[in-house]
C-alpha positions as CSV (number, residue, x, y, z in Angstrom):
1,M,-8.5,-1.7,-114.1
2,P,-7.4,-4.2,-116.7
3,G,-7.8,-7.8,-115.5
4,P,-4.5,-9.3,-114.3
5,D,-4.5,-11.9,-117.0
6,E,-4.6,-9.2,-119.7
7,L,-1.8,-7.2,-118.2
8,S,0.2,-10.4,-117.5
9,L,-0.2,-11.5,-121.1
10,F,2.2,-8.7,-122.1
11,V,4.3,-8.0,-119.0
12,E,5.3,-11.6,-118.3
13,R,6.6,-11.8,-121.9
14,L,8.3,-8.4,-121.7
15,E,10.1,-9.6,-118.5
16,T,11.7,-12.5,-120.6
17,V,12.9,-10.1,-123.3
18,G,15.5,-8.7,-121.0
19,A,15.2,-5.1,-122.3
20,P,14.4,-2.2,-120.0
21,Y,10.7,-1.3,-120.2
22,M,8.1,0.5,-118.1
23,V,4.3,0.5,-118.1
24,T,2.9,4.0,-118.6
25,G,-0.2,5.8,-119.8
26,A,-3.7,4.9,-118.4
27,T,-2.5,1.7,-116.7
28,A,0.2,3.6,-114.8
29,A,-2.4,6.3,-113.9
30,I,-4.7,3.6,-112.6
31,L,-1.9,2.1,-110.5
32,Y,-0.9,5.5,-109.1
33,G,-4.3,7.1,-108.9
34,Q,-7.8,5.9,-109.3
35,P,-9.5,3.1,-111.2
36,R,-10.9,3.8,-114.6
37,V,-11.5,1.9,-117.8
38,T,-8.8,1.4,-120.4
39,N,-8.6,-1.0,-123.3
40,D,-4.9,-1.1,-123.9
41,L,-1.5,-1.1,-122.3
42,D,1.1,1.6,-123.0
43,V,4.7,0.5,-122.6
44,V,8.0,2.3,-123.2
45,L,10.7,-0.1,-124.4
46,N,14.4,0.3,-124.9
47,L,14.8,-2.2,-127.8
48,D,18.1,-3.1,-129.3
49,D,18.8,-5.6,-132.1
50,R,19.4,-8.5,-129.6
51,A,16.2,-7.7,-127.7
52,R,14.2,-7.4,-130.9
53,G,14.8,-11.1,-131.6
54,A,13.9,-12.0,-128.0
55,L,10.7,-9.9,-128.4
56,L,9.7,-11.7,-131.5
57,R,10.2,-15.1,-129.8
58,A,8.3,-13.9,-126.7
59,F,5.2,-13.0,-128.7
60,P,4.4,-16.0,-131.0
61,E,2.4,-15.2,-134.1
62,A,0.0,-18.0,-133.2
63,E,-1.1,-16.0,-130.1
64,F,-0.3,-12.4,-131.0
65,Y,-0.4,-10.0,-133.9
66,V,3.2,-8.8,-134.2
67,P,4.3,-6.5,-136.9
68,P,6.9,-7.8,-139.4
69,E,10.5,-7.6,-138.1
70,S,11.2,-5.0,-140.9
71,V,8.5,-2.7,-139.5
72,I,10.0,-3.0,-136.0
73,Q,13.4,-2.3,-137.4
74,A,12.1,0.8,-139.2
75,E,10.5,2.0,-135.9
76,Q,13.8,1.4,-134.0
77,A,15.6,3.6,-136.5
78,R,13.4,6.6,-135.7
79,P,15.1,8.9,-133.2
80,Q,11.8,9.8,-131.6
81,R,8.2,8.5,-131.6
82,G,9.1,5.0,-132.7
83,H,6.0,2.9,-132.1
84,F,4.3,-0.4,-132.9
85,N,1.4,-2.5,-131.5
86,L,1.2,-6.0,-130.2
87,I,-2.3,-7.6,-130.1
88,H,-3.4,-10.7,-128.2
89,L,-5.5,-12.5,-130.8
90,E,-7.9,-14.3,-128.5
91,S,-8.8,-11.3,-126.3
92,G,-8.1,-8.4,-128.7
93,Y,-6.1,-6.7,-125.9
94,K,-3.5,-4.4,-127.3
95,A,-0.1,-3.1,-126.1
96,D,1.1,0.2,-127.7
97,V,4.9,-0.1,-127.6
98,Y,6.8,3.2,-127.7
99,L,10.5,2.9,-128.3
100,T,12.9,5.1,-126.3
101,G,14.9,6.4,-129.2
102,T,16.6,9.6,-128.3
103,D,13.7,11.0,-126.3
104,P,15.3,12.7,-123.2
105,L,12.2,12.2,-121.0
106,H,12.2,8.4,-121.8
107,A,16.0,8.3,-121.0
108,W,15.4,10.1,-117.7
109,A,12.5,8.0,-116.6
110,L,13.5,4.5,-117.6
111,P,16.2,4.0,-114.9
112,R,13.8,5.6,-112.4
113,Q,10.9,3.1,-113.0
114,R,9.3,1.5,-110.0
115,R,8.7,-2.2,-109.5
116,L,5.1,-2.7,-108.3
117,R,3.5,-6.0,-107.3
118,W,0.7,-6.8,-109.8
119,N,-0.4,-10.2,-108.5
120,T,1.1,-13.0,-106.4
121,R,3.6,-14.0,-109.0
122,L,4.4,-10.8,-111.0
123,E,6.1,-7.5,-110.4
124,I,5.8,-5.0,-113.2
125,A,8.1,-2.0,-114.1
126,V,6.0,1.2,-114.0
127,A,7.1,4.6,-115.1
128,P,7.7,7.0,-112.2
129,P,4.6,9.1,-111.4
130,E,6.3,12.3,-112.4
131,Y,6.9,10.9,-115.9
132,V,3.3,9.8,-116.1
133,V,2.1,13.3,-115.1
134,L,4.4,15.0,-117.5
135,R,3.3,12.9,-120.4
136,K,-0.4,13.4,-119.5
137,L,0.2,17.1,-119.4
138,E,1.7,16.9,-122.8
139,F,-1.3,14.9,-124.2
140,Y,-3.8,17.2,-122.5
141,R,-2.1,20.2,-124.2
142,E,-2.4,18.4,-127.5
143,G,-6.0,17.1,-127.3
144,R,-7.7,18.6,-124.2
145,S,-9.2,15.3,-123.2
146,A,-10.8,15.5,-119.7
147,K,-9.4,12.2,-118.7
148,H,-5.8,13.6,-118.5
149,P,-6.5,16.2,-115.8
150,A,-8.5,13.7,-113.8
151,D,-5.6,11.2,-114.0
152,I,-3.1,13.9,-113.1
153,R,-5.1,15.0,-110.0
154,A,-5.6,11.4,-108.9
155,I,-1.9,10.6,-109.2
156,R,-1.0,13.8,-107.3
157,D,-3.6,13.0,-104.5
158,V,-3.0,9.3,-104.1
159,T,0.6,8.6,-104.8
160,G,2.1,12.1,-104.9
161,V,4.7,13.6,-107.2
162,D,8.0,15.3,-106.5
163,E,7.5,18.8,-107.9
164,A,11.2,19.6,-107.6
165,V,12.0,16.7,-109.9
166,M,9.3,17.8,-112.3
167,A,10.2,21.5,-112.3
168,P,13.0,21.4,-114.9
169,W,10.9,19.2,-117.2
170,L,7.9,21.4,-116.8
171,E,10.0,24.4,-118.0
172,R,11.8,22.5,-120.7
173,M,8.5,21.1,-122.1
174,G,6.6,24.4,-121.8
175,L,4.1,22.8,-119.4
176,A,4.6,24.9,-116.2
177,A,1.5,27.0,-116.7
178,L,-0.7,24.0,-117.6
179,W,0.6,22.2,-114.5
180,Q,-0.4,25.2,-112.3
181,E,-3.8,25.4,-114.0
182,I,-4.5,21.7,-113.3
183,K,-3.1,22.0,-109.7
184,N,-5.4,24.9,-109.0
185,S,-8.6,23.5,-110.5
186,P,-11.1,21.6,-108.4
């Protein structure tokens, strides 16, 4: 699991931005499932123009690589798959920031995020486990990386998922058969 200082580097600052966010990807899978190695943080962020300025102030260029504001604006303008990176210069630790845009799954999950205690002073917003499983199913379909089924099974076994909540998304995203395949595999 990433060290608390590395995760805190980004999440403490995201908390000050005041824009809805949720940690997802491998870090969420680790929190909901089983430990494994990851070298970055995936975050979904609902970024408007006001929050963009707060984001730029929260991640000073002396400490972080931050793309130019014009790049962030261009990514904000994309209806789907808007994305940019933030990199802590001293450690090299990276946050992949995915913008909500008009993605319906992001819109569904963001208000359902969970607040989890990370350390004695910090709670983090984490995507609901059903969202994490749905995205991992999507990524598994695209690239067939073995880490995704392992993460999915660990989330299901450790935290659990509400299959009734997932069912309409599984159908809508064409993932129902893949979900059954992973559920039925050892």
